[in-house]
ZAMARGU-4260 file (C-alpha; in steps of 0.2 Angstrom, whole numbers, plus 5000, padded with zeros to 4 digits):
<rodrens>
0) 5513/5528/5707 | 5500/5540/5715 | 5490/5525/5720 | 5505/5515/5725 | 5510/5529/5737
5) 5493/5529/5745 | 5492/5510/5747 | 5510/5510/5755 | 5504/5522/5768 | 5489/5513/5772
10) 5499/5497/5773 | 5511/5504/5785 | 5498/5512/5796 | 5487/5497/5797 | 5500/5482/5798
15) 5516/5490/5804 | 5512/5503/5817 | 5527/5498/5828 | 5539/5499/5814 | 5532/5516/5809
20) 5536/5523/5827 | 5553/5515/5828 | 5558/5522/5811 | 5550/5539/5814 | 5540/5538/5797
25) 5527/5553/5796 | 5514/5545/5786 | 5503/5561/5787 | 5516/5571/5779 | 5519/5557/5766
30) 5501/5558/5762 | 5501/5577/5761 | 5516/5576/5750 | 5507/5564/5738 | 5492/5576/5737
35) 5505/5590/5732 | 5513/5582/5717 | 5507/5586/5700 | 5501/5571/5690 | 5516/5573/5678
40) 5528/5572/5693 | 5523/5554/5696 | 5532/5549/5680 | 5548/5558/5683 | 5565/5550/5690
45) 5564/5560/5707 | 5547/5556/5713 | 5546/5538/5705 | 5563/5534/5714 | 5557/5540/5730
50) 5541/5530/5730 | 5550/5515/5724 | 5562/5517/5740 | 5546/5518/5751 | 5540/5502/5742
55) 5556/5493/5746 | 5556/5499/5764 | 5538/5492/5766 | 5544/5475/5758 | 5559/5473/5770
60) 5549/5478/5785 | 5537/5464/5781 | 5552/5452/5778 | 5559/5457/5795 | 5542/5453/5804
65) 5541/5436/5794 | 5559/5431/5800 | 5554/5434/5818 | 5539/5422/5815 | 5547/5409/5804
70) 5550/5391/5810 | 5563/5387/5797 | 5575/5403/5796 | 5588/5393/5785 | 5574/5391/5771
75) 5568/5409/5773 | 5586/5415/5770 | 5588/5404/5755 | 5571/5411/5748 | 5576/5429/5751
80) 5593/5427/5744 | 5585/5420/5728 | 5572/5435/5728 | 5585/5448/5730 | 5595/5440/5715
85) 5580/5441/5704 | 5571/5457/5710 | 5585/5469/5716 | 5599/5466/5704 | 5601/5485/5702
90) 5602/5488/5721 | 5614/5485/5735 | 5602/5475/5745 | 5609/5458/5741 | 5626/5463/5746
95) 5619/5472/5763 | 5609/5457/5768 | 5621/5443/5762 | 5639/5450/5762 | 5647/5433/5762
100) 5638/5430/5745 | 5628/5415/5751 | 5611/5414/5760 | 5618/5415/5778 | 5605/5415/5791
105) 5616/5420/5806 | 5614/5439/5809 | 5601/5441/5795 | 5588/5449/5808 | 5601/5462/5812
110) 5605/5466/5794 | 5587/5467/5790 | 5585/5480/5804 | 5600/5490/5798 | 5593/5490/5780
115) 5576/5496/5786 | 5584/5510/5796 | 5595/5516/5782 | 5580/5515/5770 | 5568/5524/5783
120) 5581/5538/5785 | 5583/5540/5766 | 5565/5541/5761 | 5562/5553/5776 | 5576/5565/5771
125) 5572/5565/5753 | 5554/5569/5756 | 5557/5585/5766 | 5562/5597/5751 | 5551/5592/5736
130) 5541/5607/5742 | 5552/5616/5755 | 5538/5625/5764 | 5528/5609/5766 | 5537/5602/5781
135) 5535/5619/5790 | 5516/5620/5786 | 5514/5602/5792 | 5523/5606/5809 | 5512/5621/5811
140) 5496/5611/5807 | 5500/5598/5819 | 5503/5611/5833 | 5520/5604/5836 | 5534/5616/5841
145) 5547/5607/5830 | 5552/5592/5821 | 5570/5585/5821 | 5575/5574/5807 | 5592/5566/5806
150) 5602/5573/5791 | 5614/5564/5780 | 5627/5576/5771 | 5636/5563/5762 | 5635/5563/5743
155) 5622/5552/5735 | 5629/5541/5721 | 5613/5533/5715 | 5606/5551/5710 | 5623/5559/5709
160) 5619/5572/5722 | 5633/5582/5729 | 5638/5580/5747 | 5633/5595/5759 | 5618/5599/5749
165) 5599/5596/5749 | 5590/5592/5734 | 5575/5604/5730 | 5560/5600/5719 | 5559/5587/5706
170) 5571/5592/5693 | 5589/5593/5700 | 5590/5610/5709 | 5599/5610/5726 | 5605/5621/5740
175) 5623/5620/5746 | 5630/5621/5764 | 5645/5632/5765 | 5661/5622/5763 | 5668/5629/5779
180) 5653/5624/5790 | 5652/5607/5781 | 5671/5604/5786 | 5667/5609/5804 | 5652/5597/5806
185) 5663/5583/5798 | 5678/5586/5810 | 5666/5587/5825 | 5659/5570/5821 | 5642/5577/5827
190) 5627/5569/5820 | 5618/5583/5811 | 5599/5585/5810 | 5587/5596/5801 | 5577/5606/5814
195) 5560/5611/5807 | 5549/5624/5814 | 5534/5634/5806 | 5546/5648/5804 | 5560/5639/5794
200) 5572/5625/5793 | 5589/5624/5802 | 5604/5612/5801 | 5610/5608/5818 | 5625/5598/5825
205) 5629/5600/5844 | 5633/5619/5845 | 5633/5622/5826 | 5618/5629/5818 | 5615/5635/5800
210) 5598/5642/5793 | 5593/5634/5777 | 5578/5645/5774 | 5565/5655/5784 | 5547/5652/5780
215) 5537/5668/5786 | 5532/5677/5770 | 5536/5663/5758 | 5553/5653/5757 | 5569/5664/5759
220) 5584/5653/5757 | 5600/5657/5766 | 5609/5643/5758 | 5615/5646/5740 | 5602/5638/5728
225) 5608/5631/5712 | 5596/5628/5698 | 5598/5613/5687 | 5609/5615/5671 | 5598/5615/5657
230) 5603/5613/5639 | 5603/5628/5627 | 5590/5620/5616 | 5575/5613/5625 | 5568/5596/5620
235) 5551/5592/5626 | 5550/5598/5644 | 5569/5601/5644 | 5584/5590/5648 | 5595/5594/5663
240) 5613/5589/5666 | 5618/5584/5683 | 5634/5583/5693 | 5647/5571/5687 | 5649/5554/5696
245) 5667/5549/5698 | 5672/5530/5699 | 5688/5524/5707 | 5700/5510/5700 | 5689/5496/5706
250) 5674/5503/5696 | 5664/5509/5711 | 5658/5527/5714 | 5669/5537/5725 | 5664/5555/5722
255) 5651/5568/5715 | 5659/5584/5707 | 5652/5598/5697 | 5651/5595/5679 | 5662/5606/5667
260) 5651/5617/5655 | 5660/5609/5640 | 5652/5593/5644 | 5634/5601/5643 | 5639/5608/5626
265) 5645/5591/5620 | 5628/5583/5625 | 5619/5598/5617 | 5628/5595/5600 | 5624/5577/5601
270) 5605/5580/5603 | 5605/5592/5589 | 5613/5579/5578 | 5600/5566/5583 | 5586/5579/5579
275) 5593/5581/5562 | 5597/5563/5557 | 5582/5555/5566 | 5568/5567/5571 | 5557/5552/5576
280) 5570/5546/5588 | 5574/5563/5595 | 5555/5565/5599 | 5555/5549/5609 | 5571/5555/5618
285) 5563/5571/5622 | 5548/5562/5630 | 5558/5549/5640 | 5574/5556/5645 | 5574/5571/5658
290) 5591/5571/5666 | 5609/5566/5661 | 5622/5562/5674 | 5640/5562/5666 | 5651/5548/5671
295) 5670/5549/5674 | 5673/5531/5674 | 5686/5520/5665 | 5679/5505/5657 | 5660/5510/5661
300) 5650/5515/5646 | 5632/5520/5652 | 5618/5514/5663 | 5601/5518/5670 | 5589/5512/5683
305) 5572/5504/5682 | 5566/5514/5697 | 5572/5531/5690 | 5564/5533/5674 | 5572/5547/5663
310) 5589/5547/5673 | 5603/5542/5661 | 5621/5540/5667 | 5633/5542/5652 | 5652/5541/5651
315) 5655/5559/5643 | 5675/5559/5646 | 5682/5543/5638 | 5670/5541/5623 | 5669/5552/5608
320) 5655/5561/5601 | 5649/5547/5590 | 5648/5536/5605 | 5639/5550/5615 | 5625/5550/5602
325) 5624/5531/5603 | 5624/5531/5622 | 5610/5544/5623 | 5598/5533/5612 | 5603/5517/5621
330) 5599/5523/5638 | 5583/5531/5632 | 5578/5514/5625 | 5580/5506/5642 | 5568/5520/5649
335) 5556/5515/5634 | 5556/5497/5638 | 5555/5500/5657 | 5539/5510/5653 | 5532/5495/5643
340) 5536/5483/5657 | 5527/5494/5669 | 5511/5493/5658 | 5512/5476/5652 | 5518/5459/5658
345) 5530/5453/5644 | 5538/5438/5651 | 5536/5426/5665 | 5547/5412/5673 | 5564/5421/5671
350) 5570/5418/5689 | 5587/5426/5685 | 5593/5410/5676 | 5608/5415/5665 | 5605/5403/5650
355) 5604/5414/5635 | 5620/5420/5626 | 5622/5439/5624 | 5631/5444/5608 | 5635/5461/5617
360) 5641/5456/5634 | 5648/5439/5626 | 5642/5430/5642 | 5626/5421/5647 | 5612/5432/5653
365) 5594/5430/5659 | 5579/5432/5649 | 5576/5450/5654 | 5593/5455/5649 | 5591/5448/5632
370) 5574/5456/5630 | 5582/5473/5635 | 5597/5470/5624 | 5587/5466/5609 | 5575/5481/5611
375) 5589/5494/5614 | 5601/5488/5601 | 5586/5487/5588 | 5585/5506/5592 | 5603/5507/5590
380) 5602/5500/5573 | 5589/5512/5568 | 5600/5526/5574 | 5615/5520/5564 | 5605/5518/5548
385) 5598/5535/5550 | 5615/5543/5554 | 5623/5535/5539 | 5609/5540/5527 | 5610/5558/5534
390) 5628/5559/5534 | 5630/5553/5516 | 5618/5567/5511 | 5629/5581/5519 | 5625/5594/5531
395) 5607/5594/5539 | 5597/5609/5544 | 5589/5609/5561 | 5572/5615/5566 | 5579/5632/5569
400) 5590/5633/5554 | 5606/5628/5563 | 5618/5616/5555 | 5628/5602/5564 | 5645/5596/5558
405) 5644/5584/5543 | 5649/5566/5546 | 5665/5562/5538 | 5666/5547/5525 | 5674/5537/5539
410) 5660/5541/5552 | 5648/5536/5539 | 5656/5519/5537 | 5658/5517/5555 | 5639/5520/5557
415) 5635/5507/5543 | 5647/5495/5552 | 5639/5497/5569 | 5622/5495/5560 | 5626/5479/5552
420) 5634/5472/5568 | 5618/5477/5578 | 5607/5468/5564 | 5617/5452/5567 | 5617/5453/5585
425) 5598/5457/5587 | 5594/5443/5574 | 5604/5431/5585 | 5594/5436/5601 | 5577/5436/5592
430) 5580/5417/5588 | 5583/5414/5607 | 5568/5425/5612 | 5557/5415/5600 | 5564/5399/5608
435) 5560/5405/5626 | 5542/5409/5619 | 5538/5393/5609 | 5548/5380/5619 | 5549/5387/5637
440) 5533/5397/5637 | 5541/5411/5645 | 5535/5426/5634 | 5516/5432/5636 | 5506/5437/5621
445) 5512/5455/5624 | 5530/5449/5624 | 5528/5439/5608 | 5520/5454/5599 | 5535/5465/5605
450) 5547/5452/5599 | 5538/5451/5582 | 5539/5470/5580 | 5558/5470/5584 | 5560/5456/5571
455) 5550/5466/5558 | 5560/5482/5562 | 5577/5474/5561 | 5572/5465/5544 | 5568/5482/5537
460) 5585/5489/5542 | 5594/5474/5536 | 5586/5477/5519 | 5591/5495/5519 | 5609/5491/5523
465) 5611/5477/5511 | 5618/5488/5497 | 5631/5495/5508 | 5638/5479/5516 | 5651/5475/5502
470) 5658/5493/5504 | 5660/5490/5523 | 5668/5474/5520 | 5681/5481/5508 | 5685/5495/5520
475) 5696/5495/5535 | 5681/5491/5545 | 5679/5474/5535 | 5689/5463/5548 | 5679/5469/5563
480) 5662/5464/5554 | 5669/5447/5549 | 5675/5444/5567 | 5658/5449/5574 | 5649/5436/5561
485) 5661/5423/5566 | 5660/5425/5585 | 5641/5424/5583 | 5642/5407/5573 | 5654/5400/5586
490) 5642/5405/5600 | 5628/5397/5591 | 5638/5381/5589 | 5643/5382/5607 | 5627/5386/5616
495) 5614/5382/5602 | 5596/5384/5606 | 5593/5383/5625 | 5586/5365/5629 | 5574/5361/5643
500) 5588/5350/5651 | 5598/5365/5654 | 5584/5375/5663
</rodrens>
């Protein structure tokens, strides 16, 4: 990531100087910022997300220039539509560039221009307060009287940041504008800006002005600063809990609100249970998950972004404690696989073709989706096997002598059911992954080794669970397990192995 930031600044400076001027991108400040980060910052959700946004900006600046030169704009639009489907399935770029849902070339240049302007403002504003005094020192070093940067005070749904705040540092701290002044600015419809001088930073909007902080003998904040909410027990470098992301009826974010303290307590208890039932899993969780965003969203379970490693969004309001434990491990496993995908090329030729049946979504998915599912749900099967074994033994002692509540007999059976379900589902998908490797040639050597490791792990879990399967079938969970097995049999009969003729 550190090298990527340097390369992006070089690329912008050498090949797109006009765009740099138009968008007001301070490359010198970006370079200074890159030298100021610690090495460990380059693996965190905040810094990686910012650099990835800069990377996307350079990509779309280049595409905008290509479109101006292209002799066949219709073909260009079709190719860009396909690339956005494959590369940016986590972002809103496809909808912004092709709102009609098809590769429409008319107005594409204007839509690209608007996207570049939006990304340019976002990466500039986010860069300002990683180190609050840095923009002041940069202005002073350039012997500039001041630096005016457009300010966006709306909530950020992708990072679950509250409206009327500025994010500080790399771990989720923020400073908040007073509600009274925020209301005045919104009612005035003035476009606010950050006024940066060597002496401090101000928020200005026409005649309204508010001092964020002064920077004469160190940084002295005028806005109230809120440190990130840390769990009582620190795991690894510590896990923080962010504001709550609220969804509307159409399953889209509509608001960001402060998280009740009871939610942090629930997450803390879930981490204690994981630590006691599966210490190895907790160690990986402590390494790869750094921030949890609670979700208040009917019908949404959990999710994470490839470009924000360590940031997990979990539904903490409509799911019980057992589900919360599952969701923590599930999203951490996505972080785990995304890290492997950064280090290794595991597959090729996916091209976003949805031709593999997913036992979890019960729909066709591309290869990358099946690989992610097989990996994360293998970890889920491991979790449920350990939970059931730990729960059957009774109360467990934590590393500091603390006890967590014992699983009930029904919860032990539920854990065994979930484990058996995941074993069947992962086995199903491993067959398709092996087919993708042997017949389509889509998995690399590294990908083949990973699938082999998953198959070995799921085989061990299956053998451990074999003595308990009859008990689950005889219980009230038996019909659910039988239905699951029957669904997988029907899916195999319907979709079979993917044939070349279908590709």
